[in-house]
C-alpha positions as CSV (number, residue, x, y, z in Angstrom):
1,M,0.0,0.0,0.0
2,Y,1.6,3.3,-1.0
3,Y,-1.4,5.7,-1.1
4,D,0.2,8.4,-3.2
5,F,3.6,7.4,-2.1
6,N,6.2,6.2,-4.6
7,A,8.2,3.2,-3.5
8,E,11.5,4.5,-4.9
9,S,10.8,7.9,-3.4
10,I,10.2,6.4,0.1
11,E,13.5,4.6,0.0
12,L,15.4,7.7,-1.1
13,L,13.7,9.8,1.6
14,K,14.7,7.2,4.2
15,N,18.3,7.3,2.9
16,L,18.2,11.1,3.1
17,V,17.0,11.3,6.7
18,N,19.3,8.5,7.8
19,E,22.4,10.0,6.1
20,T,21.8,13.6,7.2
21,G,19.9,13.3,10.4
22,A,17.2,15.5,8.8
23,K,13.7,15.6,10.2
24,I,10.5,16.0,8.1
25,V,8.2,19.0,8.5
26,V,5.1,18.6,6.3
27,S,4.1,21.7,4.4
28,S,2.1,20.1,1.6
29,D,-1.7,20.6,1.1
30,W,-2.0,17.2,2.8
31,R,-1.6,18.9,6.2
32,I,-4.7,21.0,5.5
33,A,-7.1,18.2,4.3
34,R,-5.9,15.6,6.8
35,D,-5.4,15.6,10.6
36,F,-1.7,15.4,11.4
37,E,-1.8,12.9,14.2
38,T,-4.6,10.6,13.1
39,Q,-4.2,10.6,9.4
40,L,-0.8,11.9,8.3
41,R,1.5,10.4,10.9
42,P,0.0,6.9,10.3
43,L,0.8,7.2,6.6
44,F,4.4,7.9,7.4
45,R,4.4,5.1,10.0
46,I,3.3,2.6,7.3
47,H,6.5,3.4,5.4
48,G,8.9,3.6,8.4
49,L,9.2,7.4,8.4
50,S,7.0,8.5,11.3
51,D,10.1,8.8,13.6
52,F,11.4,11.5,11.3
53,V,8.2,13.5,10.9
54,I,8.2,16.1,13.7
55,W,5.4,18.4,12.7
56,A,3.6,20.3,10.0
57,T,3.8,24.0,9.1
58,I,1.0,26.4,10.1
59,D,-1.9,26.8,7.8
60,F,-2.4,30.6,7.5
61,F,-5.9,30.2,6.2
62,K,-6.9,28.6,9.6
63,N,-4.5,30.9,11.7
64,K,-4.8,34.3,10.1
65,E,-4.1,36.0,13.4
66,K,-0.5,34.6,13.4
67,M,0.6,37.1,10.7
68,D,-0.7,40.6,10.3
69,F,0.2,40.6,6.7
70,W,-1.7,37.3,5.8
71,N,-4.1,39.0,3.4
72,E,-1.2,40.3,1.4
73,L,-0.3,36.7,0.7
74,N,-2.4,36.6,-2.5
75,T,-1.1,33.4,-4.1
76,H,-1.0,29.8,-2.9
77,A,2.7,29.6,-3.7
78,W,3.4,32.8,-1.8
79,M,1.4,31.6,1.2
80,R,3.2,28.3,1.3
81,A,6.6,30.0,1.2
82,W,5.7,32.3,4.1
83,E,4.3,29.3,6.1
84,I,7.7,27.6,5.8
85,A,9.4,30.9,6.7
86,Y,7.2,31.2,9.7
87,Y,8.0,27.7,10.8
88,L,11.7,28.4,10.5
89,K,11.3,31.6,12.6
90,E,9.4,29.9,15.3
91,N,11.8,26.9,15.5
92,I,15.1,28.7,14.8
93,E,16.9,27.2,17.8
94,R,16.3,23.7,16.5
95,I,17.2,24.2,12.9
96,S,20.7,24.3,11.5
97,N,19.8,23.6,7.8
98,F,16.8,22.7,5.7
99,V,15.7,21.7,2.2
100,I,12.3,22.2,0.6
101,L,11.1,19.2,-1.5
102,D,8.0,19.8,-3.5
103,D,6.5,19.0,-6.9
104,V,4.8,22.4,-6.9
105,G,6.7,25.6,-7.6
106,F,6.9,28.3,-5.0
107,D,7.0,32.1,-5.2
108,L,10.5,32.0,-3.8
109,D,11.5,35.4,-5.3
110,T,9.6,36.8,-2.4
111,I,11.8,34.9,0.1
112,K,15.1,34.8,-1.8
113,F,17.2,32.8,0.6
114,M,14.9,29.8,0.1
115,N,15.8,29.6,-3.6
116,D,19.0,27.8,-2.8
117,R,17.1,25.4,-0.5
118,F,14.4,24.3,-2.9
119,V,14.4,21.1,-4.9
120,K,11.5,20.7,-7.4
121,C,10.5,17.0,-7.6
122,N,8.9,16.3,-10.9
123,Y,6.1,13.9,-10.0
124,Y,8.2,12.1,-7.3
125,F,11.4,12.3,-5.3
126,D,14.0,10.7,-7.6
127,T,17.7,10.2,-7.6
128,D,18.4,13.6,-9.1
129,A,16.3,15.3,-6.5
130,Y,17.9,13.2,-3.8
131,Q,21.4,14.2,-4.9
132,K,20.4,17.9,-4.8
133,A,18.9,17.6,-1.4
134,I,22.0,15.9,0.0
135,E,24.2,18.7,-1.4
136,I,22.0,21.3,0.2
137,L,21.9,19.6,3.6
138,N,25.7,19.2,3.6
139,K,26.2,22.9,3.0
140,S,27.1,24.9,6.1
141,D,28.0,28.2,4.6
142,W,25.0,30.3,5.6
143,D,23.4,31.8,8.7
144,I,19.7,30.8,8.9
145,E,19.1,33.0,12.0
146,R,20.4,36.1,10.2
147,Q,18.4,35.3,7.1
148,I,15.2,35.0,9.1
149,D,15.9,38.2,11.1
150,I,16.4,40.1,7.8
151,L,13.3,38.6,6.3
152,F,11.0,39.3,9.2
153,G,12.7,42.6,9.9
154,D,11.9,43.7,6.4
155,M,8.2,42.7,6.9
156,V,7.9,44.8,10.1
157,Q,9.3,48.0,8.6
């Protein structure tokens, strides 16, 4: 049973988290339509990934009070990018690096420092996407806290 999961992608994702120590934070639309603990985590458990899934990003549509600029987020892609940025901001002490894996494009020009952390997966997470993700997670030449401070400082001003 794979329920929208590709067998090769699952193995590559397992390799990625095992080799890098990465954790999975779900930002896909799945987190909106399904309850995290009762529906999403069990899907990951079936494939041996639940220990690596730590949470899901906030859904601004349900939590509009979290951001005073939420109604400026006029595209789905822009909204998703800011939900990820918000997660990074709120969990900065636990994050040393990250990669965004998705089959949908983002409006990352809005949040430029994410451009170098984004891997577009065409239909599924394949060996090319895996190699790019490994390269990103092995980079240590950037300061996430500084980038988040700049990003949210710009939004406040």
